C-alpha positions in Angstrom: 0.0 0.0 0.0 2.8 2.3 0.9 4.5 1.7 -2.5 1.2 2.5 -4.3 0.8 5.7 -2.4 4.3 6.8 -3.3 3.7 6.0 -6.9 0.4 8.0 -6.9 2.2 11.0 -5.4 4.9 10.9 -8.0 2.3 10.6 -10.8 0.3 13.6 -9.5 3.5 15.6 -8.9 4.9 14.8 -12.4 1.6 15.7 -14.0 1.5 19.1 -12.4 5.1 19.7 -13.4 4.6 18.6 -17.0 1.5 20.7 -17.3 3.5 23.8 -16.2 6.5 23.2 -18.4 4.8 24.3 -21.6 3.5 27.7 -20.3 4.2 30.3 -23.0 4.4 27.9 -26.0 2.6 29.3 -29.0 1.0 27.7 -32.1 -0.9 28.9 -35.2 -4.3 27.5 -36.0 -6.8 27.8 -38.8 -4.4 29.1 -41.4 -3.7 28.0 -45.0 -0.4 26.4 -43.9 1.9 26.0 -40.9 3.3 29.6 -41.3 0.0 31.5 -40.7 -3.2 31.4 -38.6 -4.8 32.4 -35.3 -2.3 32.9 -32.5 -2.8 30.6 -29.5 -0.7 30.4 -26.4 -0.5 27.7 -23.7 -1.1 28.5 -20.1 -2.3 26.7 -17.0 -2.8 23.5 -18.9 -4.9 24.8 -21.8 -4.6 26.8 -25.0 -6.1 30.2 -25.3 -6.1 33.1 -27.8 -4.7 36.7 -27.8 -6.8 39.8 -28.1 -6.1 42.6 -30.7 -5.7 45.5 -28.3 -2.2 46.8 -28.9 -1.6 44.2 -31.6 0.7 45.2 -34.5 3.7 44.0 -36.4 6.0 44.1 -33.4 3.9 41.5 -31.6 3.7 39.4 -34.7 7.5 39.5 -35.0 7.8 37.9 -31.5 5.3 35.2 -32.3 7.0 34.2 -35.6 10.5 34.2 -34.2 9.3 32.1 -31.3 8.0 29.6 -33.8 11.5 29.6 -35.5 10.4 31.6 -38.6 12.7 34.4 -39.8 10.1 37.0 -38.9 6.5 38.2 -39.6 5.0 39.2 -43.0 1.7 40.5 -41.5 -0.1 41.0 -38.2 -3.7 40.0 -38.6 -6.9 40.7 -36.8 -10.3 38.9 -37.2 -13.3 40.3 -39.1 -14.9 41.0 -35.8 -12.0 43.2 -34.7 -13.5 46.4 -36.0 -12.8 45.8 -39.7 -9.4 47.4 -39.4 -7.9 48.1 -42.7 -4.3 47.6 -43.8 -1.9 50.4 -42.9 1.8 51.1 -43.2 4.3 52.4 -40.7 3.9 56.1 -40.4 6.9 58.2 -39.3 4.5 60.8 -37.9 3.7 58.4 -35.1 7.3 58.6 -33.8 6.1 60.6 -30.8 3.7 57.7 -29.9 6.5 55.2 -30.2 8.8 57.3 -28.1 6.2 57.6 -25.4 5.5 53.8 -25.5 9.2 53.0 -25.2 10.4 55.8 -23.0 12.9 53.5 -21.4 15.1 53.9 -24.4 17.4 56.5 -22.8 19.7 57.4 -25.6 18.7 59.1 -28.8 21.2 57.2 -30.9 19.8 53.9 -29.8 16.3 55.1 -30.4 17.3 56.2 -33.9 18.7 52.8 -34.6 15.5 51.2 -33.4 13.4 53.4 -35.7 15.6 52.6 -38.7 15.1 48.9 -38.0 11.4 49.3 -37.7 11.2 51.4 -41.0 13.0 48.6 -42.8 10.4 46.0 -41.8 7.1 45.5 -43.6 5.1 47.2 -40.8 1.5 46.4 -41.6 -1.5 44.4 -40.4 -4.5 43.1 -42.3 -7.9 41.6 -41.7 -7.7 37.8 -41.5 -10.1 35.0 -42.6 -9.1 32.5 -39.9 -11.8 30.8 -37.8 -12.4 32.4 -34.4 -11.1 30.7 -31.3 -13.0 29.6 -28.2 -12.2 29.0 -24.6 -9.8 31.3 -22.7 -8.4 34.6 -23.9 -5.0 34.6 -22.2 -3.4 37.8 -23.3 -4.3 41.4 -24.1 -2.7 44.8 -24.4 0.7 43.3 -25.4 3.6 45.7 -25.6 6.5 44.5 -27.8 9.1 46.7 -29.4 9.9 44.3 -32.3 13.2 42.7 -31.2 11.7 40.0 -28.9 12.0 36.3 -29.7 9.3 35.1 -27.4 5.8 36.6 -26.7 6.5 36.3 -23.0 9.3 38.8 -23.4 6.7 41.5 -24.1 4.8 43.4 -21.4 1.1 42.5 -20.8 -1.2 43.0 -17.8 -1.3 39.4 -16.8 -2.8 36.0 -17.8 -6.5 36.2 -18.6 -6.8 39.9 -18.0 -8.7 41.4 -20.9 -11.8 43.2 -22.1 -12.3 41.2 -25.3 -14.3 38.5 -26.9 -13.2 36.0 -29.6 -14.2 38.3 -32.5 -11.0 40.2 -31.5 -8.6 37.2 -31.8 -5.4 37.9 -33.6 -3.3 36.0 -36.1 0.0 36.3 -38.0 1.5 35.4 -41.4 5.1 34.5 -40.9 7.9 34.7 -43.3 8.9 31.2 -44.4 12.5 30.1 -44.3 14.5 31.7 -47.0 14.6 29.5 -50.1 17.9 27.8 -50.1 19.7 27.0 -53.3 18.8 23.6 -54.7 22.5 23.2 -55.4 25.8 24.2 -54.0 28.7 24.5 -56.5 31.9 22.9 -55.3 35.0 23.0 -57.5 38.0 20.8 -57.5 40.9 22.8 -59.0 44.2 21.2 -59.9 47.2 22.8 -61.5 47.2 21.8 -65.2 48.4 23.6 -68.3 46.2 23.9 -71.3 43.1 23.2 -69.2 40.9 25.5 -71.3 42.2 24.2 -74.6 41.8 20.5 -73.5 38.2 21.3 -72.4 37.5 22.6 -75.9 39.0 19.5 -77.4 36.7 17.2 -75.4 33.7 19.3 -76.3 34.5 19.2 -80.0 34.5 15.4 -80.2 37.3 15.4 -82.7 40.2 12.9 -83.2 38.9 10.5 -80.7 40.5 7.1 -80.3 38.3 5.8 -77.5 34.6 5.4 -77.0 33.4 5.2 -73.4 30.0 3.5 -73.1 27.4 4.9 -70.7 25.4 1.9 -69.4 22.1 2.0 -67.7 20.4 -1.3 -66.7 22.9 -3.3 -68.9 22.0 -1.2 -71.9 24.4 1.3 -73.6 22.5 4.6 -73.9 25.3 6.7 -75.4 29.1 6.7 -76.0 31.4 9.5 -75.0 34.3 10.4 -77.4 37.6 10.5 -75.5 41.4 10.4 -76.0 43.6 7.7 -74.5 46.6 9.9 -74.1 44.6 12.4 -72.0 43.1 9.7 -69.7 46.5 8.1 -69.3 47.7 11.2 -67.5 45.8 10.0 -64.5 48.2 7.5 -62.9 45.5 5.7 -60.8 43.2 5.2 -63.8 46.1 4.0 -66.0 47.1 1.4 -63.3 43.6 0.1 -63.1 42.8 0.2 -66.8 46.1 -0.2 -68.7 44.6 -0.3 -72.2 41.2 1.3 -71.4 39.5 -1.3 -73.6 36.9 -2.2 -71.1 36.3 1.3 -69.8 32.6 2.1 -69.3 30.4 4.1 -67.0 27.7 2.0 -65.3 25.1 4.3 -63.8 21.4 4.8 -63.0 19.2 6.7 -65.5 19.2 9.7 -63.1 23.0 9.8 -63.0 23.6 9.2 -66.7 23.2 13.0 -67.4 26.4 13.6 -65.4 28.6 11.1 -67.2 29.8 13.7 -69.7 30.9 16.1 -66.9 32.7 13.3 -65.2 34.8 12.4 -68.3 35.5 16.1 -69.0 37.2 16.3 -65.6 40.2 14.3 -67.0 40.7 17.1 -69.5 40.2 20.2 -67.5 41.1 18.8 -64.0 38.2 20.7 -62.5 34.6 20.0 -62.0 31.6 21.7 -60.5 29.7 19.3 -58.2 26.1 20.2 -57.3 23.6 18.7 -54.8 21.9 16.7 -57.6 25.2 15.5 -59.1 27.4 14.9 -56.1 26.6 11.3 -55.4 26.5 10.4 -59.1 30.0 11.9 -59.7 31.4 10.3 -56.6 30.0 6.9 -57.4 31.6 7.1 -60.9 34.9 8.1 -59.3 34.7 5.2 -56.9 34.0 2.7 -59.6 37.0 4.0 -61.6 39.2 4.1 -58.5 40.0 7.8 -58.6 41.8 8.6 -55.3 41.6 12.3 -55.8 37.8 12.3 -55.7 37.6 9.8 -52.8 39.9 12.0 -50.7 37.6 15.0 -51.4 34.4 13.1 -50.6 34.0 14.3 -47.0 34.8 17.9 -47.7 32.3 17.9 -50.7 29.4 16.2 -49.0 29.6 18.0 -45.7 28.5 21.1 -47.7 25.3 19.4 -48.7 24.2 17.9 -45.3 21.8 20.8 -44.3 20.6 21.6 -47.8 17.8 19.0 -48.0 15.2 19.5 -45.2 13.5 16.2 -46.3 16.7 14.3 -45.3 16.3 12.2 -48.5 19.6 13.2 -49.9 21.4 12.6 -46.6 20.0 9.1 -46.5 21.5 8.5 -49.9 24.8 9.9 -48.7 24.8 7.5 -45.9 24.1 4.6 -48.2 27.0 5.7 -50.4 29.3 5.8 -47.3 28.3 2.3 -46.4 28.8 1.1 -50.0 32.3 2.6 -50.2 33.2 1.6 -46.6 34.0 5.2 -45.8 33.8 5.1 -42.0 34.6 8.8 -41.6 31.7 9.8 -43.9 29.4 7.3 -42.1 30.2 8.9 -38.8 29.6 12.5 -40.1 26.2 11.4 -41.5 25.1 9.6 -38.3 26.3 12.5 -36.2 24.4 15.1 -38.2 21.3 12.9 -38.1 21.7 12.5 -34.3 22.2 16.2 -33.7 19.1 17.0 -35.8 17.1 14.0 -34.8 13.9 15.8 -34.0 13.7 17.3 -37.5 14.7 13.9 -39.0 11.8 12.2 -37.1 9.3 14.8 -38.5 10.7 14.4 -42.1 9.5 12.2 -44.9 12.7 10.2 -44.8 12.2 8.9 -41.3 9.8 6.1 -42.0 12.1 4.8 -44.8 15.3 4.7 -42.8 16.9 1.2 -42.7 16.9 -0.7 -39.5 20.7 -0.5 -39.1 20.7 3.3 -39.4 17.9 3.6 -36.9 19.7 1.3 -34.5 23.0 3.3 -34.9 21.1 6.5 -34.1 19.4 5.2 -31.0 22.7 3.7 -29.7 24.1 7.2 -29.3 24.0 9.5 -26.3 24.4 12.7 -28.5 20.9 12.7 -29.9 19.5 16.2 -29.6 15.7 16.1 -28.9 13.4 17.9 -26.6 12.6 14.7 -24.7 12.8 10.9 -24.9 9.1 10.9 -25.8 9.9 12.3 -29.2 12.1 9.3 -30.0 9.6 6.7 -28.7 6.7 8.3 -30.6 8.9 8.4 -33.7 9.9 4.8 -33.3 6.3 3.7 -33.1 5.6 5.5 -36.3 8.6 4.0 -38.0 7.4 0.5 -37.0 3.9 1.2 -38.1 5.2 2.2 -41.6 6.5 -1.3 -41.9 3.1 -2.7 -40.8 4.7 -3.9 -37.5 2.3 -3.9 -34.6 5.3 -3.7 -32.2 8.7 -2.0 -32.1 11.5 -4.5 -32.8 13.0 -5.7 -29.5 16.5 -4.6 -30.5 15.3 -1.1 -30.9 12.9 -1.0 -28.0 15.7 -1.8 -25.5 17.6 1.3 -26.7 14.8 3.6 -25.6 15.7 5.2 -22.2 12.5 4.7 -20.4 13.8 6.1 -17.0 14.3 9.4 -18.8 10.6 9.6 -19.7 8.4 11.6 -17.3 6.3 9.4 -15.0 3.0 10.8 -16.3 4.0 9.8 -19.9 5.1 6.4 -18.8 1.7 5.9 -17.1 -0.1 6.6 -20.4 1.8 4.0 -22.4 -0.3 1.0 -23.2 0.7 -2.4 -24.6 2.4 -5.4 -23.0 5.7 -4.7 -24.7 6.2 -1.7 -22.4 5.4 -3.4 -19.1 9.0 -4.1 -18.0 10.3 -0.8 -19.2 7.6 1.2 -17.5 8.4 -0.5 -14.2 12.1 0.3 -14.7 11.1 4.0 -15.2 8.8 4.1 -12.2 11.6 2.7 -10.0 14.1 5.2 -11.3 11.7 8.1 -10.4 10.8 6.8 -7.0 14.0 5.4 -5.6 17.3 7.1 -4.6 20.5 6.0 -6.4 21.6 4.0 -3.3 18.8 1.5 -4.1 19.6 1.4 -7.8 23.4 1.3 -7.6 23.8 -2.2 -9.2 21.4 -1.3 -12.0 23.2 2.0 -12.6 26.5 0.2 -13.0 25.2 -2.6 -15.2 22.9 -0.6 -17.5 24.6 2.8 -17.7 23.1 4.0 -21.0 19.5 3.5 -19.9 20.0 5.8 -17.0 22.0 8.4 -18.9 20.3 11.3 -20.5 20.7 12.2 -24.1 20.8 16.0 -25.0 17.3 17.0 -24.0 16.5 20.6 -25.0 13.0 20.7 -23.6 12.0 22.7 -20.5 13.4 23.0 -17.9 16.7 21.4 -19.0 18.0 24.0 -21.4 18.3 27.7 -21.9 18.5 29.3 -25.4 20.1 32.5 -26.7 18.4 32.8 -30.1 20.4 34.2 -32.9 17.9 37.1 -33.2 18.8 38.4 -29.7 22.5 37.7 -30.3 22.4 39.8 -33.4 20.4 42.5 -31.7 23.0 42.7 -28.9 25.9 42.6 -31.4 24.5 45.4 -33.5 22.6 47.6 -31.0 24.4 46.6 -27.7 21.0 45.6 -26.2 18.0 43.3 -26.7 14.5 43.5 -25.2 13.0 41.1 -22.6 9.8 41.7 -20.7 9.7 45.2 -22.0 13.2 46.0 -20.7 16.3 46.7 -22.7 19.2 44.4 -21.6 22.8 45.3 -22.4 24.4 41.9 -22.0 23.7 38.3 -23.1 23.5 36.9 -19.6 20.7 34.9 -18.0 20.1 33.0 -14.8 17.9 29.9 -14.8 17.1 27.0 -12.6 16.7 23.2 -13.2 15.9 20.4 -10.8 18.9 18.6 -9.4 18.1 15.5 -11.4 15.6 14.1 -13.9 14.1 11.8 -11.3 10.9 12.9 -9.6 12.7 12.0 -6.3 14.5 15.4 -6.7 11.6 17.5 -7.9 11.8 20.1 -5.2 15.6 20.5 -5.1 17.0 22.9 -7.6 20.3 24.1 -9.1 20.8 27.7 -10.3 22.8 28.3 -13.4 24.3 31.3 -15.1 24.6 31.3 -18.9 26.4 34.0 -21.0 27.3 34.7 -24.6 30.3 36.8 -25.5 30.2 38.6 -28.9 32.8 41.3 -28.4 36.1 41.9 -26.7 34.3 44.2 -24.3 32.1 41.3 -23.2 35.2 39.3 -22.4 36.9 42.2 -20.6 33.9 42.7 -18.4 34.4 39.1 -17.1 38.2 39.5 -16.9 38.8 36.7 -19.4 40.8 36.5 -22.6 38.8 35.4 -25.7 41.1 34.2 -28.5 38.0 34.0 -30.8 34.4 35.1 -30.8 31.6 34.3 -30.2 32.1 32.3 -27.0 29.7 30.9 -24.4 29.9 30.1 -20.7 27.8 28.1 -18.3 28.4 27.8 -14.5 26.6 26.8 -11.4 25.4 29.8 -9.4 23.8 28.1 -6.4 23.1 24.4 -5.6 20.5 23.2 -3.2 22.5 21.4 -0.5 19.4 20.0 1.2 20.0 16.5 -0.2 19.9 13.4 2.0 23.3 12.8 3.5 23.9 9.6 1.5 23.2 11.5 -1.7 25.8 14.2 -1.4 28.3 14.0 -4.1 26.4 11.4 -6.0 25.0 13.7 -8.7 27.3 15.2 -11.3 26.8 17.2 -14.5 28.1 16.7 -18.1 26.5 19.8 -19.6 26.7 20.6 -23.3 26.5 23.5 -25.7 24.3 23.0 -28.8 25.0 25.4 -31.6 22.4 25.9 -34.4 22.9 27.7 -37.6 20.1 30.4 -37.9 18.0 28.2 -35.6 17.5 25.8 -38.5 20.0 22.9 -37.9 22.6 21.9 -35.4 26.2 22.4 -36.5 28.1 21.7 -33.3 27.7 19.9 -30.0 30.4 20.0 -27.3 30.8 19.2 -23.6 31.3 22.1 -21.2 34.4 21.5 -19.2 36.0 23.5 -16.4 38.5 26.1 -17.7 39.7 28.3 -14.9 36.3 27.9 -13.3 34.6 29.7 -16.2 33.2 26.7 -18.2 33.7 28.7 -21.4 33.6 27.4 -25.0 34.6 29.1 -28.2 32.6 28.6 -31.4 34.7 26.6 -33.9 35.5 28.0 -37.3 33.4 27.0 -40.3 36.0 24.5 -41.3 35.7 22.8 -38.0 31.9 22.6 -37.9 30.2 19.5 -39.0 28.7 21.5 -41.9 29.3 25.2 -42.6 27.1 28.1 -41.4 27.8 30.7 -44.0 25.6 33.4 -42.3 27.5 33.0 -38.9 24.1 33.5 -37.2 24.3 31.1 -34.3 21.7 30.1 -31.8 23.1 28.8 -28.5 21.4 26.2 -26.3 22.9 25.4 -22.9 21.8 21.9 -22.0 22.0 20.6 -18.4 22.7 16.9 -18.1 22.7 15.5 -14.6 23.7 11.9 -13.9 24.4 9.6 -11.0 28.0 9.1 -10.1 28.8 5.4 -10.3 32.0 5.5 -8.2 
């Protein structure tokens, strides 16, 4: 009976915590697509709407940035909101703006702010979304346009309003900037007469060799070539002394790139695109061209983030397996692990091979909001194969102790019984009772990189850029002149430690002045630091020293994809990390717009 009472308490406690963790989340409803619709915000366990009093493009910017869009196209009000017509930013209203934001002390900063606002498409329009129902959570919002979260704006308080639902607001967000379908990558080699030899190949004159292009055992064309030119490649000459059997065996899709591949032997340079990269590299592999194989990793790492469907990356991984390129395999799996949540949402997820899914789940560097994301994704992956249950080899890789108790309780199905019990025990018992299990099954009790609340704190690239360019950013209606924040987490994931907290201080350095203020030397910028501010010492005596932290910094490019993950380690007590150069990142971030997530990762000491 005592055990059941304890479990019930933990369930109730965990439910109350999980219900509060999402306060402030926003979503769009009733729009034409995911980038527009009625604004809804989560509070006190339920979704509610926002009233249009004070609603303009500044508030819309905050919503869209919070949803990871580049910004807002329009701020919308419903038909019932007084039939407001579209209007543009009016410089004559500067006096009103100044009064509203009188905490801007310096005229130069205010001028910079006005220039920023004038460059935006400052308008709102009447919307055709369906009106909401239920709670109206927010009204009279006051944003200045640089916020990245609606909660950073001023408002009277939750549920304080004088509205009805015909005054609900909406937004149209800017979609992600259209990325190029291809990236040009050139391999240049010193070679005389490159231009003239290219013209010779293009002319098709004086050939003494015909290279067959074969698709499905059928020759679809022959390419005119010259033996003396091909013989200049020592590797090719060694493999094919007389070139008599030289052919290009490709798929129909890749056949269009065969001509460019052969032309490379004449000009010693080639432009590789996203669509042609794997085709060219497969041809080079078949012909044994060491130069291309040595360049494979540097070529393909440019393409990793360019396909949000992950279909191309899946093909890159298959190529790495085919060619036994272990370095490329590791880069692919690491990128997929760091961007696992986007992968699970993508069309490619359900088609991933078993071995690749297993390789991903075996890693501790998966970056996801919670373990629930992985379990739900795995259920969908299994269902796509018409499996009623997750394969046992994959199920045992799910870290059930890391799943909140209330979510464990909701799992149904006999295949989860043993795992649920393991999770309940982890949440209910101290480490002293689990010591043997902790030592024998280390991975199951070790967190991945969970970015969900309350285990991480984020400095979005918008506020980093605002600080870099204006020396301030806005939060809760206040202008803040440094990228520093204090936040709290529980001591550990287990519900056993729910009421015991640790305080943390996170900081981003973007200038030499930032570093000087902390009396540190920054050899490169930007840099980030994370350190403990205050730890609750009210732990049971037998638990002191048993909980340690291996925190990590997760760096995203433009908030779109993860380019770097690294452990924080103690450097002169500062726990500071310097952002690697583009050449050192798993894939480049050409814009240098970085989002920084500080992730807290507690674990039991097994000493």
